[in-house]
Steps between C-alpha positions, in 0.01 A plus 500: 500500500507859373840614376593841359810600314536877551694777322607279212535574129253269325509379142175326425651282220342710225457874447466608864767631736437642849804684628399485867223266587373211704400140420241325715525119512244259652427131456770453239372775274562868435203685639593845381768743386476845664682832497731574791321573824169352399535206739682664790206465736368168361536197734776269391664188641841572344658800332804479272703811432550531125714814506768485232345189346339425167206253498465291190285191426674180606708361216424168333769263365347307210772235478772387739680188626524522879737206519769712331533696826752242623718520186654840582878463506488139381809400296487175309834352394529471122197719429545617142173491305494591134122481447189572704431129537847457646426773755200297612696173503809630678330727758124506551416133440776402737373740762138394486596131527676569829207678665320331788220625726732686732692688234178563304337658807807716567509621141128586517551697820797713397371538145171637627672718761722660238198550276329681786802722545460599136133600542354180353167391644418220252734231362424267212744212542612215278656217704705186437648245747502162323596303810263687729182541297221387730374784719754746361233758406353480851843584643531801274147616586582472871822700460374772266133547603483388863837579651619800293148617418515564123243389245622219275417282202691176474559214259724198457719481187406180314769362275614177340867574564507296827301200382137386504455451874612856584285637216201310642576642848505852361166458331351362822644789706349765273162326491492443874598861582244647260225274642585604856462874435195670630298686231490816710872502598649833399835434666601188312435357152655253264591417142593173337875526455689377195870547433512552126390335181843351425501296824148366466382209284161491328353253748596743782306781327205263454495402864537863615217615273277220640588586857490881483183643659285719276559805717878466517784597269854384439821682596775412247825624351452568134786543246738635762788360297496426124521127582135489611366607159754299302417175684125557471514558127732208442317247716142615484473697179362810664599794719494494882193722518318289243582192707357658814189599308453154355470369856264773612754666729493858362255647744442846653626358831817355342836668542754474215840604626776659286368443143822632349507285187131478406402624156222736398251223438558376855445849638172519305395167651583614852296814443205298360496269800547774757798339676752722678876542448760587765831677418811446716767731353791458748483123485483504121805726481691297757433177307568670161188337356363786289294819504131550565258645239317730739319687223395170336310390809358832620389610153291183474330580832660203673507535879873519562652499846837512672685239702847450641546129411654462847782742424445719806174662600540870415220548249568870460855427394360228274264755346788746444694223329206415277506855373868539435517151344241607239698816426826312471384209286293716263748790482215739579513728803123532492429124522379356826332824598313573825160406354625153404674449834185607685308239305740230616526550871203713601236376251608157378605353835182604687291349222695172521455492879132571460460206267649258753387650833167643391521858633611837365860601576726794430306789655486700820128588486200422718406130511826390344704238686734663751820387324721806545873572497637807671832609352745729671523762231540880514498629144766758410279626216126555469300179525169473313276223376630573150867446589459237772647220288805713427555535874457126560746412224761774509467574874410180681616225264838640405595638844356320801178311547406525866167347595414628846158344548307231319135394535339193345125469539529754782761293692816696568796295385770761534515790746782751472695255286469205738285191484214518751443128562828335399840451656701613201837393644368150569355457153817612325717279723279205410526586132884516517506158665271350235692669218829353625345154521345539150827613349680194638240277342548670164877502510 
């Protein structure tokens, strides 16, 4: 099907900006970007009016937890953590133990729908449901990729915290899911999920290393809290990153999340092995776990991306926070500048998605995948390619993000702010029902 978006402002994801142009889409790809009027007489199956809209490449979330979608508003009696580990014990590990197939599916649906509303076209998820492990990644794939229509990469969080049988089930689930993926599938991919070094014994690492396919990487939390490094040094005589490397898990396709408490030698090792790092500033600030050495990773040439860690889905607001957090913690108003922020969301995340899904992302150019977000945005000041990021951060992110239309592989997911193929009211009602049931199990 030929589709054309007409009279839209187009940012190509790089140095190009067309103030009034058209985008031609066919067979899941962008077939051309043209000046206004160039396609008026061309045959077309569907035309979308882009007047008053800004087209940007679809956003990629490099780390999230979809199951957190059902935690909004949850109040746990006696919740009073004093450390990061206590946050996990008192909240998240209680929540994930209560998940079953129905609540898992509901969280995947509404989590993906809210991501779509924020202009996200690709989600990289990290999942845990200790009492509903088998088939859990298939349920998430069905919700995110098939029903909502986003691209996704999924993994199951292996840990020793729930005992050997659940650990074994997590290893099997990752291995099965990776084996079932088609080599040419550009909509869905997988990692081998690990929780964190401090909840995994050596024999778990050995089994994971023996099971992990050569072409796959791990997705793991690294030094999110200081406990992770302290336990690793005390019990294993090495750092977390050294432990991962000892087992052959530092790979270009591996995602190391947070990395707040790693030292310079660990950063050098990450750079040498070509693994990627994902920053999640709002979650880090909310959990009071520490600040991120953005310069330390970018200056070493480490591919560094941006995630939400399940704390909402607004990546533009996350990017804004990443910048002001750098300024605040370093006492330098020039820290976290536009160039660094661009490298996180618009360079790092597309590279991460490319490594797992196998195609180029982050551009609105001929032959690129037709992953496009149309934002309702009329600039009150001149808009150029040079100041585009300033508009996204200080116009869209801090005022109102309104995604009017969303396309993933050419499929229109949102049209004029509404889901094309979903009954939104039904899905949210189902989520509320599952959340209430889940909360009763936790309480």
